[in-house]
C-alpha positions as CSV (number, residue, x, y, z in Angstrom):
1,M,0.0,0.0,0.1
2,P,1.6,3.2,-0.9
3,E,2.6,5.6,1.7
4,E,0.2,8.9,2.2
5,T,1.7,12.1,0.8
6,E,1.8,15.2,3.0
7,K,-1.3,16.4,0.6
8,D,-3.4,13.5,1.4
9,I,-2.8,14.1,5.2
10,L,-3.7,17.7,4.8
11,K,-6.8,16.8,2.9
12,K,-8.2,14.5,5.6
13,I,-7.2,16.9,8.4
14,Q,-9.5,19.7,6.5
15,A,-12.2,17.1,6.0
16,L,-12.2,16.6,9.7
17,L,-12.2,20.4,10.4
18,E,-15.2,20.8,8.4
19,D,-17.1,17.9,10.0
20,Q,-16.3,19.4,13.4
21,K,-17.5,22.8,12.0
22,S,-20.7,21.3,10.9
23,L,-21.4,19.6,14.1
24,F,-20.5,23.1,15.8
25,L,-23.1,24.9,13.7
26,I,-25.9,22.4,14.4
27,L,-25.2,22.0,18.3
28,N,-24.9,25.9,18.5
29,Q,-27.8,26.9,15.8
30,D,-29.6,28.7,18.4
31,K,-26.8,30.8,19.9
32,L,-25.5,31.4,16.3
33,G,-28.8,32.7,15.2
34,E,-29.0,35.2,18.3
35,I,-25.6,36.7,17.1
36,K,-26.6,36.7,13.5
37,K,-29.2,39.1,14.7
38,K,-27.1,41.5,16.8
39,L,-24.7,41.5,13.6
40,L,-27.4,42.2,10.7
41,K,-30.0,44.6,11.2
42,P,-33.0,44.0,9.0
43,G,-33.3,46.0,6.1
44,T,-29.7,47.2,5.8
45,I,-27.3,46.8,3.0
46,E,-25.5,44.4,5.2
47,S,-28.3,42.1,5.4
48,Q,-29.6,42.6,1.6
49,V,-25.7,41.3,0.7
50,Y,-25.9,38.4,3.3
51,D,-29.0,37.0,1.7
52,L,-27.5,36.9,-1.6
53,C,-24.4,35.3,-0.4
54,D,-25.8,32.1,-1.5
55,G,-22.8,30.3,-3.0
56,V,-23.8,31.4,-6.5
57,N,-23.3,35.3,-6.7
58,T,-20.1,37.0,-7.4
59,A,-19.7,40.7,-6.1
60,Q,-20.5,42.1,-9.3
61,M,-23.7,40.2,-9.4
62,I,-24.6,40.9,-5.9
63,G,-23.9,44.9,-6.8
64,G,-26.0,44.4,-9.7
65,K,-29.0,43.4,-7.7
66,I,-28.9,45.7,-5.1
67,Q,-28.1,48.5,-7.7
68,K,-24.7,49.5,-6.0
69,P,-21.2,49.4,-7.7
70,P,-19.0,46.4,-7.2
71,D,-16.1,48.2,-5.3
72,Y,-18.9,49.3,-2.7
73,T,-20.3,45.7,-2.6
74,S,-17.1,44.3,-2.3
75,A,-16.5,46.5,1.0
76,V,-19.7,45.3,2.4
77,I,-19.0,41.5,1.6
78,G,-15.4,42.0,3.3
79,N,-17.1,43.6,6.6
80,L,-19.2,40.5,6.4
81,R,-16.2,38.2,6.3
82,R,-14.6,40.0,9.0
83,K,-17.8,39.5,11.2
84,G,-17.7,35.6,10.2
85,L,-20.8,35.7,8.3
86,V,-19.6,35.3,4.9
87,K,-16.9,33.2,3.1
88,T,-15.3,33.2,0.0
89,V,-15.5,30.2,-2.2
90,E,-14.3,29.4,-6.0
91,S,-17.0,28.3,-8.5
92,A,-16.3,27.6,-12.1
93,G,-13.1,30.1,-11.6
94,N,-15.0,32.7,-10.3
95,K,-15.1,34.0,-6.7
96,V,-18.5,33.6,-5.2
97,Y,-19.6,34.0,-1.7
98,E,-21.7,31.9,0.7
99,Q,-23.0,32.4,3.9
100,T,-21.1,30.7,7.1
101,F,-24.2,30.2,9.1
């Protein structure tokens, strides 16, 4: 049996961490919901952008939907990312954004 490479080991560790994160999110859903309410005020641009971070939309697409320029939208996404509400993922060679919880 071939020896595992460092890359294989890192992939396994990453998969384990993702599993742990999923469990954490499930077990703390009520607490996370309360935190999200504090961080995202209803009707704000941040909450509108957050709702559009579905793992499909790019910053340019989100900007078009809320009628704001891409630079402005990217700044809002950056704020959401720093708050831990949104993460960047690659999809078909594009940076798209998805909610973390």
